[in-house]
Each structure stands twice: as C-alpha cells, then as structure tokens.
C-alpha positions in Angstrom: 12.1 -7.9 19.7 15.2 -7.9 22.1 14.5 -12.1 22.0 14.7 -12.3 18.8 17.8 -11.0 18.4 18.8 -13.5 20.0 18.4 -15.8 18.0 20.1 -17.5 15.0 19.3 -15.2 11.8 17.2 -18.9 10.0 15.3 -18.9 12.9 14.7 -14.9 13.2 14.2 -14.5 9.7 10.9 -15.5 9.2 9.6 -14.9 12.5 10.1 -10.7 11.3 8.3 -12.0 7.9 5.9 -13.0 9.1 5.5 -10.8 13.0 6.8 -7.1 11.9 5.8 -7.9 8.2 2.4 -9.4 7.6 4.1 -11.5 4.9 2.4 -14.9 4.4 3.6 -18.2 4.4 4.2 -18.5 0.8 5.3 -14.9 0.6 8.8 -15.8 3.3 8.9 -19.1 1.5 9.8 -16.9 -1.8 12.4 -14.5 0.0 14.0 -17.0 1.7 13.5 -19.6 -1.0 13.1 -22.5 1.1 9.9 -24.5 1.4 7.2 -23.3 2.9 6.7 -26.4 4.7 9.9 -26.2 6.5 
C-alpha cells in the first residue's frame, strides 16, 4: 500500500477501489465518473 501512496490520485483511486474495496470495473467507473474502458 505504501507504493500506492506514491502514485498520482488518478492512478491510485481505481487501484484502491478494485483491490482493497473489491469494486467491479462498472462500480469504479460510476464512482470516478470515467468510462469503464479507460
């Protein structure tokens, strides 16, 4: 997790949502308001 803290927010947030909060790609795209294929 320490390595994640070094990433820019736009890269860190999706990783945290996926790996630590177990969100789906669809849920992440809805939360972050970005296309799922991004």
